[in-house]
C-alpha positions in Angstrom: -8.7 2.8 9.3 -4.9 2.7 9.8 -2.9 1.2 6.9 0.9 1.3 6.6 2.8 2.2 3.5 2.6 -1.4 2.2 -1.2 -1.3 2.2 -1.4 -3.6 5.2 -3.4 -3.0 8.4 -1.5 -2.1 11.5 -2.3 -3.8 14.7 -3.6 -0.6 16.2 -6.5 -0.4 18.8 -9.1 0.6 16.2 -8.3 -2.3 13.8 -8.4 -4.7 16.7 -11.8 -3.3 17.8 -13.1 -3.7 14.2 -11.9 -7.3 14.2 -13.9 -7.9 17.4 -17.0 -6.5 15.7 -16.4 -8.6 12.6 -16.1 -11.8 14.7 -19.4 -10.9 16.4 -21.0 -10.1 13.0 -19.8 -13.5 11.7 -22.2 -15.3 14.1 -25.1 -13.1 12.9 -24.2 -13.7 9.2 -24.1 -17.5 9.8 -27.6 -17.5 11.5 -29.4 -14.9 9.3 -27.3 -14.8 6.1 -25.5 -11.6 5.1 -28.5 -10.0 3.3 -30.8 -10.4 6.3 -28.4 -9.5 9.0 -28.8 -6.1 10.5 -26.5 -3.7 12.3 -28.7 -3.7 15.4 -28.5 -7.5 15.6 -24.7 -7.3 15.4 -24.6 -4.6 18.1 -26.9 -6.7 20.3 -24.5 -9.6 20.0 -21.6 -7.4 21.2 -23.7 -5.9 24.0 -23.2 -2.3 22.6 -25.4 0.3 21.1 -25.7 0.7 17.3 -24.0 4.1 17.9 -20.8 2.3 19.0 -21.0 0.1 15.9 -21.5 3.1 13.5 -18.5 4.7 15.1 -16.4 2.0 13.6 -18.3 1.2 10.4 -20.6 3.6 8.4 -22.8 0.7 7.4 -22.9 -3.1 6.7 -21.2 -2.5 3.4 -18.1 -1.0 5.0 -18.0 -3.9 7.4 -18.1 -6.2 4.4 -15.3 -4.3 2.7 -13.1 -4.4 5.8 -13.6 -8.2 6.0 -12.5 -8.6 2.4 -9.7 -6.1 2.5 -8.2 -7.2 5.8 -8.4 -11.0 5.1 -6.9 -10.6 1.6 -4.2 -8.4 2.9 -3.3 -10.9 5.6 -3.3 -13.8 3.0 -1.2 -11.9 0.5 1.3 -11.0 3.2 1.5 -14.6 4.4 1.6 -15.9 0.9 4.5 -13.6 -0.1 6.5 -14.9 3.0 5.8 -18.5 2.1 6.7 -18.0 -1.5 10.1 -16.7 -0.5 10.8 -19.7 1.8 13.0 -22.5 0.7 11.5 -26.0 0.8 9.5 -28.5 -1.2 6.6 -27.2 -3.2 4.2 -29.4 -1.2 5.4 -27.9 2.0 4.9 -24.4 0.8 1.5 -25.1 -0.6 0.5 -26.8 2.7 1.6 -23.7 4.6 -0.4 -21.5 2.3 -3.6 -23.6 2.6 -3.3 -23.8 6.3 -2.6 -20.0 6.6 -5.7 -19.2 4.5 -8.0 -21.5 6.5 -6.7 -20.3 9.8 -7.3 -16.7 8.8 -10.8 -17.5 7.6 -11.9 -19.8 10.3 -10.0 -18.6 13.3 -9.3 -14.8 12.8 -12.6 -14.2 11.0 -14.6 -16.9 12.8 -15.8 -18.3 9.5 -17.4 -15.1 8.4 -19.8 -15.5 5.5 -18.8 -11.9 4.6 -15.6 -13.4 3.1 -17.7 -14.6 0.2 -20.3 -11.9 -0.1 -18.2 -9.5 -2.0 -20.3 -9.0 -5.1 -22.6 -6.6 -3.4 -19.9 -4.1 -2.8 -20.0 -0.7 -4.6 -18.1 -0.8 -8.0 -15.1 1.2 -6.7 -14.6 -1.1 -3.7 -15.4 -4.2 -5.6 -12.6 -3.4 -8.1 -10.1 -3.2 -5.2 -11.2 -6.5 -3.7 -11.2 -8.3 -7.1 -7.7 -7.0 -7.8 -6.5 -8.4 -4.4 -8.3 -11.7 -5.0 -6.7 -12.0 -8.4 -3.2 -11.3 -6.9 -3.8 -14.0 -4.3 -4.9 -16.6 -6.9 -1.8 -15.8 -9.0 0.4 -16.3 -5.9 -1.1 -19.7 -5.2 -1.0 -20.7 -8.8 2.7 -19.8 -8.9 3.4 -22.2 -6.1 1.3 -24.9 -7.8 3.1 -24.3 -11.2 6.5 -24.6 -9.6 5.5 -27.9 -8.0 4.3 -29.2 -11.4 7.5 -28.1 -13.2 9.6 -29.7 -10.4 7.8 -33.0 -10.8 6.4 -32.8 -7.2 2.8 -32.5 -8.4 1.0 -34.3 -11.2 0.9 -32.6 -14.6 -2.4 -30.7 -14.5 -3.6 -27.2 -15.5 -2.3 -25.0 -12.7 -5.2 -22.6 -13.0 -7.8 -25.3 -12.6 -5.9 -26.9 -9.7 -5.7 -23.5 -8.0 -9.4 -22.8 -8.5 -10.3 -26.3 -7.2 -8.2 -25.7 -4.0 -9.7 -22.2 -3.5 -13.2 -23.5 -4.0 -12.7 -26.2 -1.4 -11.2 -23.8 1.1 -13.9 -21.1 0.6 -16.7 -23.5 0.9 -15.7 -24.2 4.6 -17.4 -21.0 5.5 -20.8 -22.5 4.6 -20.5 -25.2 7.2 -17.9 -24.2 9.8 -19.0 -23.4 13.3 -16.6 -22.2 16.0 -18.4 -24.2 18.6 -18.4 -27.4 16.5 -16.3 -30.5 17.1 -13.3 -29.5 15.0 -10.9 -26.7 15.7 -9.8 -24.4 12.9 -6.3 -25.7 13.2 -7.3 -29.3 12.8 -9.5 -28.5 9.8 -6.7 -26.5 8.2 -4.3 -29.4 8.7 -6.6 -32.1 7.4 -7.7 -30.0 4.4 -4.1 -29.4 3.5 -3.4 -33.2 3.7 -6.3 -34.0 1.5 -5.8 -31.3 -1.1 -2.0 -32.0 -1.5 -2.4 -35.8 -1.7 -4.6 -35.2 -4.7 -1.7 -33.5 -6.4 1.1 -35.9 -5.4 
């Protein structure tokens, strides 16, 4: 696993291959559920042997950790960029919501592994929870600034943030890449709906 000095994944060949595996695993997780999905089934979906799969991931738990760590790293990086941008709070929150949904539904193909983090070993779980907390604080900061600026209704920023994240995360339960809605359209419409509730 190649990570740069900022703790972010480089776009090297191995990481790209691991993402291909994760996208294939996403389909198996949707059909079978994370607990019942097996490495052989994931390998069959890719048309490779389990040996190829085990070359990239020691086990299903490592695949789960990669899903969590990669997606949270991407969202934190994108969130930090959005937070630095100038513009109305609603515009920045919209960009953050759309970026998260695009990452989850397009890059990760709606992988259920994004939510199944509680089964990780304590050492890895601690790292994932720390990143999730950082991302929640980042989004809450944007919401809080919008409330202080009068762009959003006066509400508890933490509850608002948890409601937004809950709505976004639940898309994994029903999203299908071959469904009638593209990830881009879902991201745009969710952002419209969630931000209108704050206006």
